[in-house]
C-alpha positions as CSV (number, residue, x, y, z in Angstrom):
1,M,0.2,0.1,-0.1
2,N,1.2,3.5,-1.0
3,A,2.5,5.5,2.3
4,I,0.4,8.5,-0.2
5,P,-3.2,7.6,-1.0
6,A,-4.1,8.4,-4.8
7,H,-6.4,11.7,-5.4
8,L,-5.3,13.4,-2.0
9,D,-6.3,16.8,-2.2
10,H,-5.5,17.7,1.3
11,L,-4.9,17.1,4.9
12,V,-6.9,19.4,7.8
13,L,-4.9,20.0,10.8
14,A,-7.9,21.8,13.4
15,T,-7.0,24.1,16.0
16,P,-8.7,26.5,18.9
17,D,-5.9,28.8,18.8
18,L,-4.8,29.5,14.7
19,A,-1.8,31.6,16.1
20,A,-0.6,29.3,18.2
21,T,-0.6,26.3,16.1
22,V,1.2,27.9,13.4
23,A,3.6,29.3,15.2
24,D,4.3,25.4,16.4
25,F,4.4,24.6,13.1
26,A,7.0,26.7,11.6
27,R,8.9,26.3,15.2
28,R,8.7,22.1,14.8
29,T,9.6,22.5,10.7
30,G,11.7,25.6,10.0
31,V,9.1,26.4,7.5
32,A,6.3,29.0,8.0
33,P,2.8,28.7,6.6
34,A,0.9,30.8,4.1
35,S,-1.8,32.9,4.8
36,G,-4.5,31.1,2.9
37,G,-8.0,33.1,3.8
38,A,-11.2,33.8,5.9
39,H,-14.3,31.8,5.6
40,V,-16.7,34.8,5.7
41,G,-19.7,34.0,7.5
42,R,-17.8,30.6,9.1
43,G,-16.2,32.0,11.7
44,T,-12.8,30.7,10.7
45,R,-9.8,30.7,8.4
46,N,-6.8,29.3,7.3
47,Y,-2.9,29.0,6.5
48,L,-1.7,26.5,3.8
49,V,1.3,24.5,3.7
50,S,2.1,22.4,0.3
51,L,2.3,18.5,0.6
52,G,4.1,18.3,-2.9
53,G,2.4,18.2,-5.6
54,S,-1.0,18.8,-5.9
55,S,-1.8,18.3,-2.2
56,Y,-1.3,20.6,0.6
57,L,-2.0,21.1,4.5
58,E,-4.8,22.9,5.8
59,I,-4.4,24.7,9.1
60,I,-7.7,25.8,10.1
61,G,-8.9,27.9,13.5
62,P,-10.9,30.7,14.7
63,D,-10.5,33.7,13.2
64,P,-10.6,36.3,15.6
65,E,-11.4,39.4,13.0
66,Q,-15.3,37.6,12.2
67,S,-18.1,37.9,14.5
68,E,-19.4,34.6,16.1
69,P,-21.0,32.7,13.1
70,D,-24.8,31.6,13.4
71,G,-23.9,28.1,13.9
72,P,-21.1,25.7,14.8
73,R,-17.3,26.7,13.4
74,P,-16.3,23.9,10.8
75,F,-14.1,20.9,11.8
76,A,-15.5,21.0,15.7
77,V,-12.7,23.8,16.4
78,D,-14.7,25.2,19.2
79,V,-14.6,22.1,21.3
80,L,-11.4,21.4,20.5
81,A,-8.7,21.1,23.2
82,S,-5.6,21.4,21.4
83,A,-4.5,21.3,17.7
84,R,-5.8,17.8,16.0
85,T,-5.0,16.2,12.5
86,V,-9.3,15.7,12.2
87,T,-9.8,14.6,8.3
88,W,-8.8,14.8,5.1
89,A,-9.7,15.4,1.8
90,I,-9.4,13.8,-1.6
91,S,-10.2,15.5,-5.8
92,P,-11.8,12.2,-7.5
93,P,-12.0,12.8,-11.5
94,D,-15.7,13.7,-11.1
95,L,-16.9,14.3,-8.0
96,D,-20.6,13.7,-9.0
97,A,-19.9,10.4,-10.1
98,A,-17.3,9.5,-7.2
99,V,-20.4,10.2,-5.0
100,E,-23.2,8.6,-6.9
101,T,-20.6,5.3,-6.8
102,A,-20.0,5.6,-3.4
103,R,-23.7,5.3,-2.5
104,A,-24.2,2.6,-4.8
105,R,-21.5,0.9,-2.8
106,G,-23.5,1.6,0.5
107,Y,-22.0,4.6,2.0
108,D,-23.4,8.2,1.5
109,P,-20.4,10.7,1.3
110,G,-23.0,13.4,1.8
111,S,-24.6,16.3,-0.5
112,I,-22.3,18.3,-2.3
113,R,-22.3,21.9,-1.5
114,P,-20.8,25.0,-2.9
115,M,-17.9,27.2,-0.6
116,S,-15.7,30.1,-1.3
117,R,-13.2,31.5,0.3
118,R,-10.9,35.2,-0.7
119,R,-7.3,34.9,-1.1
120,P,-5.3,37.8,0.6
121,D,-5.0,38.9,-2.4
122,G,-8.4,39.6,-2.9
123,T,-8.8,36.3,-5.4
124,L,-12.2,34.7,-5.0
125,L,-11.7,30.7,-5.2
126,E,-14.7,28.9,-4.9
127,W,-15.0,25.1,-5.2
128,R,-17.3,22.0,-4.4
129,L,-17.4,19.3,-1.6
130,T,-19.1,16.7,0.0
131,D,-20.9,17.3,3.7
132,G,-23.6,16.2,5.9
133,D,-25.1,14.1,8.3
134,T,-24.3,11.0,6.1
135,Q,-20.6,11.8,6.5
136,H,-18.4,9.4,9.2
137,P,-18.0,10.9,12.1
138,S,-14.0,9.6,12.2
139,G,-12.4,11.9,10.2
140,L,-10.9,8.6,9.0
141,V,-13.4,8.8,5.6
142,P,-12.4,11.6,3.2
143,F,-14.8,14.0,1.9
144,L,-14.9,14.5,-1.6
145,I,-13.8,18.1,-3.2
146,D,-14.1,19.8,-6.4
147,W,-12.1,23.2,-7.1
148,G,-13.6,23.6,-10.5
149,S,-12.1,26.7,-13.0
150,S,-10.8,28.2,-9.2
151,V,-7.1,27.8,-9.0
152,H,-5.8,25.1,-6.7
153,P,-4.1,25.8,-3.7
154,T,-1.2,24.8,-4.1
155,A,-0.4,27.1,-7.5
156,T,-0.2,29.6,-5.4
157,G,3.2,29.2,-4.3
158,L,3.0,27.9,-1.1
159,P,5.9,27.1,1.0
160,V,6.7,23.3,0.9
161,T,7.1,20.5,3.7
162,P,6.7,17.1,1.2
163,L,4.3,14.3,2.8
164,L,6.2,11.3,3.7
165,E,3.1,9.6,4.8
166,L,-0.5,9.3,6.2
167,S,-2.1,6.7,8.3
168,A,-4.6,6.0,10.9
169,S,-5.7,3.8,13.1
170,A,-9.2,2.8,14.5
171,P,-10.8,0.8,17.5
172,V,-12.2,-1.2,15.0
173,P,-10.5,-0.9,11.8
174,D,-12.5,-3.3,9.9
175,E,-15.7,-1.4,10.3
176,I,-14.0,1.7,8.5
177,R,-12.1,-0.2,5.6
178,P,-15.4,-0.8,3.5
179,L,-16.2,2.8,3.7
180,L,-12.7,3.6,2.4
181,S,-13.3,1.1,-0.7
182,A,-16.7,2.8,-1.6
183,V,-14.5,6.1,-2.0
184,D,-12.0,4.2,-4.1
185,V,-9.1,5.2,-1.7
186,E,-6.8,3.2,0.3
187,L,-5.4,4.2,4.2
188,A,-2.6,2.7,6.1
189,L,-4.9,1.5,8.8
190,S,-4.2,0.0,12.1
191,E,-6.0,-0.7,15.6
192,G,-5.6,1.8,18.2
193,P,-7.1,4.8,19.9
194,L,-9.1,6.5,17.0
195,G,-6.6,9.1,15.3
196,L,-5.0,10.6,11.9
197,T,-1.1,11.2,11.6
198,F,1.3,12.4,8.8
199,T,4.6,12.7,8.4
200,L,6.5,15.7,6.9
201,D,9.9,15.9,5.6
202,T,11.2,19.4,6.6
203,P,14.6,21.3,7.3
204,R,14.9,19.8,10.3
205,G,14.6,16.1,9.5
206,P,10.6,14.3,9.3
207,V,7.9,15.7,11.7
208,T,4.9,14.0,12.7
209,F,1.6,15.5,13.3
210,G,-1.7,13.9,14.7
């Protein structure tokens, strides 16, 4: 099994304190993440690092410049005690077809809905992704994303820390494996506490985040 899943789009490192987590990432790796932009109305903003190729790491947390959103912030950042890798995303060749295939195989990855944010230079990015209560709550099964005609985040000159490995653990791995197969992905999965772990190649050597 490959250490890096096919069609990997990005990993999501969520945090209750965005500034502190970005600073910690820079301290540990020697690479400073780039500002991504704000999710207006959602109460979050992100910082990005390329993982090599067309994959990237998203560090996301509360945006102190926004007022409190009407509902919970994405990725449960409101209730996290510390930074954690909460989920990941793949970009299949055909998002709509991938959703239909997954449903035919017994797993509903959620409805497809549009999202957007503005980069610091004012450029509007628009994409579609799967989201909803039918997604597996573990975060181990990736959500699906399609950037359409928008410039992909990795094409904007991000700092780079190549991804060496992505793995996961779950109390009952056999409950997760069929769901991964439903969305056509492979992930190194072992028995253990629920979690995602990734290792980066950095100027300070390999660094692992959980």
